[in-house]
C-alpha positions as CSV (number, residue, x, y, z in Angstrom):
1,M,7.0,2.9,-3.9
2,P,9.9,1.2,-5.6
3,T,11.7,3.2,-8.3
4,E,14.2,0.6,-9.5
5,P,13.6,-0.7,-13.1
6,L,11.3,-3.6,-13.6
7,R,12.0,-6.3,-16.3
8,I,9.0,-7.2,-18.4
9,T,9.4,-9.4,-21.5
10,N,7.0,-12.3,-20.9
11,V,3.5,-11.9,-19.4
12,A,1.1,-14.6,-18.3
13,V,-2.4,-14.4,-16.9
14,P,-3.7,-17.5,-15.0
15,V,-7.5,-18.0,-15.6
16,A,-10.1,-20.3,-14.3
17,D,-13.9,-20.6,-14.4
18,G,-15.6,-17.4,-13.3
19,V,-12.8,-15.1,-14.6
20,A,-13.9,-11.5,-14.8
21,P,-13.8,-10.4,-18.5
22,F,-13.1,-6.7,-17.8
23,E,-10.1,-7.4,-15.6
24,L,-8.9,-10.0,-18.1
25,G,-9.4,-7.4,-20.9
26,I,-7.3,-4.8,-19.0
27,A,-4.4,-7.3,-18.7
28,C,-4.7,-8.0,-22.5
29,E,-4.9,-4.4,-23.4
30,L,-1.9,-3.4,-21.3
31,F,0.5,-6.2,-22.2
32,G,-1.1,-8.4,-24.9
33,L,-1.2,-5.9,-27.9
34,D,1.5,-5.5,-30.4
35,R,2.4,-1.8,-30.5
36,S,5.8,-2.2,-32.0
37,D,4.8,-0.1,-35.0
38,Q,5.1,2.8,-32.7
39,G,8.4,1.6,-31.2
40,L,6.7,0.5,-28.1
41,P,7.6,-2.8,-26.3
42,R,6.1,-6.0,-27.4
43,Y,5.7,-8.9,-24.9
44,E,5.3,-12.6,-25.2
45,F,1.8,-12.9,-23.8
46,G,-0.4,-15.8,-22.9
47,L,-3.3,-17.1,-20.8
48,A,-2.6,-20.0,-18.5
49,S,-5.7,-22.2,-17.8
50,V,-5.7,-23.5,-14.3
51,P,-8.0,-26.4,-15.1
52,G,-6.1,-27.0,-18.4
53,G,-8.7,-26.2,-20.9
54,P,-11.3,-23.6,-21.9
55,V,-12.7,-21.5,-19.0
56,R,-16.0,-19.8,-18.6
57,T,-16.2,-16.1,-17.8
58,T,-18.7,-14.4,-15.5
59,A,-20.4,-13.1,-18.7
60,G,-21.1,-16.7,-19.7
61,Y,-18.8,-17.1,-22.7
62,Q,-15.8,-19.4,-22.9
63,V,-12.2,-18.5,-23.4
64,A,-9.7,-20.9,-25.0
65,T,-6.2,-20.3,-23.7
66,G,-3.9,-22.8,-25.5
67,H,-1.8,-23.1,-22.4
68,G,-1.9,-24.8,-19.0
69,L,-0.1,-23.7,-15.8
70,D,3.3,-24.5,-17.5
71,R,2.9,-21.1,-19.3
72,L,3.7,-19.4,-16.0
73,A,7.2,-20.9,-15.9
74,D,8.7,-18.4,-18.3
75,A,6.8,-15.3,-17.2
76,D,8.5,-12.4,-15.6
77,L,5.1,-10.7,-15.0
78,I,2.1,-12.7,-13.8
79,V,-1.2,-10.9,-13.6
80,L,-3.9,-12.2,-11.2
81,V,-7.6,-11.3,-11.9
82,A,-10.7,-12.3,-10.1
83,G,-12.2,-15.7,-10.6
84,A,-14.1,-18.4,-8.7
85,W,-10.9,-18.9,-6.7
86,V,-11.7,-15.7,-4.7
87,E,-14.3,-17.8,-2.8
88,T,-12.8,-21.3,-3.1
89,G,-9.1,-20.5,-2.8
90,P,-6.5,-21.0,-5.6
91,D,-5.5,-24.4,-6.9
92,P,-2.4,-25.7,-5.0
93,A,-0.5,-26.1,-8.3
94,L,-1.1,-22.4,-9.1
95,V,0.2,-21.4,-5.6
96,A,3.3,-23.4,-6.2
97,H,3.9,-21.6,-9.6
98,L,3.3,-18.2,-7.9
99,Y,5.9,-18.9,-5.2
100,A,8.4,-20.2,-7.8
101,A,7.8,-17.1,-9.9
102,R,8.4,-14.8,-6.9
103,D,11.5,-16.7,-5.9
104,R,13.1,-16.3,-9.4
105,G,12.4,-12.6,-9.5
106,A,9.1,-12.4,-11.4
107,H,6.6,-9.6,-10.5
108,L,3.2,-10.6,-9.3
109,M,0.4,-8.1,-10.1
110,A,-3.2,-8.4,-8.8
111,I,-6.1,-6.5,-10.2
112,C,-9.0,-5.7,-7.9
113,R,-10.1,-9.0,-6.2
114,G,-7.2,-10.8,-7.7
115,A,-5.5,-9.8,-4.4
116,F,-7.5,-12.5,-2.7
117,V,-5.6,-15.1,-4.7
118,L,-2.2,-13.8,-3.5
119,A,-3.6,-13.4,0.0
120,A,-4.9,-17.0,0.2
121,A,-1.5,-18.2,-1.0
122,G,0.2,-16.2,1.9
123,L,2.1,-14.1,-0.6
124,L,0.8,-10.8,0.9
125,D,1.6,-11.6,4.5
126,G,3.3,-8.6,6.1
127,L,3.1,-6.6,2.9
128,P,1.2,-3.4,2.1
129,A,-1.7,-4.0,-0.3
130,T,-5.1,-2.8,-1.5
131,T,-8.2,-4.0,-3.2
132,H,-11.6,-2.6,-4.2
133,W,-13.2,-0.6,-1.4
134,R,-16.2,-2.9,-1.3
135,W,-14.0,-5.9,-0.4
136,T,-11.4,-4.3,1.9
137,A,-13.1,-5.3,5.1
138,E,-13.5,-8.9,3.9
139,L,-9.8,-9.1,2.8
140,G,-8.6,-7.7,6.1
141,S,-10.7,-10.0,8.2
142,R,-9.8,-13.1,6.2
143,Y,-6.1,-12.3,6.0
144,P,-5.2,-10.0,9.0
145,K,-1.4,-10.2,8.3
146,I,-1.8,-7.9,5.3
147,R,-1.0,-4.2,5.8
148,L,-4.1,-2.9,4.0
149,D,-4.3,0.6,2.5
150,P,-7.9,1.1,1.4
151,G,-7.5,4.7,0.2
152,V,-5.1,4.3,-2.7
153,L,-5.5,3.3,-6.4
154,Y,-2.7,0.8,-6.2
155,V,0.2,-0.4,-4.1
156,D,3.6,-1.5,-5.4
157,A,5.4,-3.5,-2.8
158,G,8.4,-4.2,-5.0
159,A,8.0,-7.7,-6.2
160,I,4.2,-7.8,-5.7
161,S,1.6,-5.1,-6.6
162,T,-2.2,-4.8,-6.1
163,S,-4.8,-2.4,-7.5
164,A,-8.1,-1.1,-6.1
165,G,-11.1,-1.4,-8.3
166,T,-10.9,-3.0,-11.7
167,A,-10.2,0.3,-13.6
168,A,-7.4,1.0,-11.1
169,G,-5.7,-2.0,-12.7
170,I,-5.0,0.3,-15.6
171,D,-3.3,2.8,-13.3
172,L,-1.2,0.0,-11.8
173,G,-0.3,-1.4,-15.2
174,L,0.9,2.0,-16.4
175,H,2.9,2.4,-13.2
176,L,4.7,-0.9,-13.9
177,L,5.3,0.2,-17.5
178,R,7.0,3.3,-16.1
179,R,9.2,1.2,-13.9
180,A,10.0,-1.1,-16.8
181,H,10.5,1.4,-19.7
182,G,10.2,4.9,-18.4
183,A,7.6,7.6,-18.4
184,A,7.5,8.3,-22.1
185,V,6.5,4.7,-23.0
186,A,3.9,4.6,-20.2
187,A,2.5,7.9,-21.5
188,E,2.3,6.7,-25.1
189,V,0.5,3.5,-24.0
190,A,-1.9,5.6,-22.0
191,R,-2.5,7.8,-25.1
192,R,-3.3,4.7,-27.1
193,M,-5.8,3.6,-24.5
194,V,-7.2,7.1,-24.2
195,V,-6.7,7.3,-20.5
196,P,-4.6,9.6,-18.3
197,P,-1.0,8.4,-17.8
198,H,-1.4,9.2,-14.1
199,R,-4.5,9.8,-12.0
200,D,-4.2,11.9,-8.9
201,G,-5.8,10.9,-5.6
202,G,-7.0,7.5,-4.5
203,Q,-10.1,5.5,-4.3
204,A,-11.2,7.5,-1.2
205,Q,-12.7,9.8,-3.8
206,Y,-15.2,7.1,-4.6
207,L,-16.4,6.4,-1.0
208,R,-19.2,7.9,1.0
209,A,-19.1,8.5,4.8
210,P,-22.4,7.1,6.0
211,L,-24.2,8.3,9.1
212,P,-23.5,6.2,12.1
213,A,-26.0,3.5,12.7
214,V,-27.8,4.2,15.9
215,A,-31.3,3.3,17.1
216,A,-34.0,5.8,16.4
217,A,-34.8,6.0,20.1
218,D,-31.1,6.4,21.1
219,P,-30.4,9.9,22.6
220,L,-27.4,10.1,20.2
221,Q,-29.8,10.2,17.3
222,D,-31.3,13.5,18.5
223,A,-27.9,15.0,18.6
224,I,-27.0,13.6,15.1
225,T,-30.2,14.9,13.6
226,W,-29.7,18.3,15.2
227,A,-26.1,18.6,14.0
228,M,-26.9,17.5,10.4
229,G,-29.3,20.4,10.1
230,R,-26.8,23.1,11.1
231,L,-23.4,22.0,9.7
232,D,-22.8,25.6,8.6
233,Q,-22.6,26.7,12.3
234,P,-19.9,26.1,15.0
235,I,-20.8,22.9,16.9
236,A,-19.0,21.9,20.1
237,V,-19.2,18.5,21.9
238,A,-21.1,20.4,24.6
239,D,-23.7,21.4,22.1
240,L,-24.2,17.8,21.0
241,A,-24.3,16.5,24.5
242,R,-27.0,19.1,25.4
243,E,-29.2,17.8,22.5
244,A,-28.7,14.2,23.7
245,R,-29.4,15.3,27.3
246,L,-26.1,13.8,28.5
247,A,-23.0,15.1,30.2
248,P,-20.3,16.0,27.6
249,R,-17.9,13.2,28.8
250,T,-20.7,10.7,28.9
251,F,-21.8,11.7,25.4
252,A,-18.3,11.5,23.9
253,R,-17.8,8.0,25.4
254,L,-21.2,6.7,24.2
255,F,-20.7,8.4,20.8
256,R,-17.4,6.7,20.2
257,H,-18.7,3.4,21.3
258,A,-21.7,3.6,19.0
259,T,-19.9,5.1,15.9
260,G,-16.3,4.1,16.2
261,T,-15.1,7.7,16.0
262,T,-15.1,10.9,18.0
263,P,-17.8,13.6,17.7
264,H,-15.2,16.0,16.2
265,R,-14.0,13.6,13.6
266,W,-17.6,12.6,12.7
267,L,-18.6,16.3,12.3
268,T,-15.6,16.9,10.0
269,S,-16.5,13.8,7.9
270,Q,-20.1,15.0,7.5
271,R,-18.9,18.5,6.4
272,V,-16.5,17.0,3.9
273,D,-19.3,14.8,2.6
274,L,-21.5,17.9,2.2
275,V,-18.8,19.6,0.2
276,R,-18.4,16.6,-2.0
277,E,-22.1,16.6,-2.8
278,L,-22.1,20.4,-3.6
279,L,-18.9,20.0,-5.7
280,E,-20.7,17.4,-7.7
281,T,-24.0,19.2,-8.1
282,T,-23.4,23.0,-8.0
283,D,-21.0,25.6,-9.3
284,Q,-20.6,27.3,-5.9
285,T,-17.2,28.7,-5.2
286,I,-14.8,27.0,-2.8
287,E,-15.2,30.1,-0.5
288,A,-19.0,29.7,-0.5
289,L,-18.7,26.0,0.3
290,A,-16.4,26.7,3.2
291,R,-19.1,28.8,4.7
292,V,-22.0,26.4,3.9
293,A,-20.2,23.4,5.4
294,G,-19.0,25.3,8.5
295,F,-15.2,25.0,7.8
296,G,-14.7,28.7,8.6
297,S,-11.9,29.2,6.0
298,V,-10.9,27.9,2.6
299,D,-7.6,26.7,3.8
300,T,-9.3,24.5,6.5
301,L,-11.7,23.1,3.9
302,R,-8.9,22.3,1.5
303,A,-6.8,20.7,4.1
304,Q,-9.6,18.5,5.6
305,F,-11.0,17.6,2.2
306,T,-7.7,16.6,0.7
307,R,-6.8,14.6,3.8
308,Q,-10.1,12.6,3.8
309,V,-10.8,12.3,0.1
310,G,-7.3,12.1,-1.3
311,A,-7.9,14.9,-3.9
312,A,-8.2,18.6,-3.7
313,P,-11.7,20.1,-4.0
314,A,-11.0,21.6,-7.5
315,Q,-9.6,18.3,-8.7
316,Y,-12.6,16.4,-7.3
317,R,-15.0,18.8,-9.1
318,R,-13.2,18.2,-12.4
319,T,-13.7,14.5,-12.0
320,F,-17.2,14.3,-10.6
321,G,-18.9,17.6,-11.2
322,M,-21.9,17.9,-13.5
323,R,-21.0,19.4,-16.8
324,R,-22.9,22.5,-17.7
325,D,-22.6,23.2,-21.4
């Protein structure tokens, strides 16, 4: 990600009917509060109404902005949040302002589904980006020129940045503050917000690997059911093929066609998912989990878990494990 300093003095947030209040609140909390009593930066901050008057949030209440799209003309940071434009597309006048802002060197930041606004405008074409994991497939299918990375909390592509879920907008905002003012300022803002200045891992921590969807009568289902009952044991493709009553090569070909992955990768993902569940609900040691999930060694478990989840097992347990007081 870029490390060169970022200039932030004037921040604007375009809003329209259907604006998401939590995302809007994140932008206001990060950039709209006066923290100058602590020696922290203070920004010129304003909301820019796309229709030119009050807008209604998804919670039903109205927000009066005091500014129209002309408010974007002076901004060096523009924050995009979700609104009705995710489905209908952004207003052409807003698109023109976004291109003008990018061309003059302003930074464009999208929180969660705000990425759809930048994508619809063509501003993410050819760039790396992310969005909430629930909407990644839709964003990718609607805008295939984007280089999507669904496993991270945010992506900073230099002049344009995108976050995953709504709360990941905080992570992205703190990252931009680090670029603009240094780690000490970002850390102090995080302390004021009572959030960590940096979260390890990515949104892969929040996903689940579902079982492949195959018909109940499909011979693959017999192999899947058999394997799920003995993940603690060594399982080879030949074993799965035997349970499906197929030749190993035929089984591997049909399995990949039905599930989109190889038997080995599927087994590993199921073992990782079992470890996730046990990290969340038990206090078993990592050594015990390696045996229960069939990884054979702690090193193999840690390597596979970290690769798929984006966080080490101990870190994952600290975040998602049940507290036992």
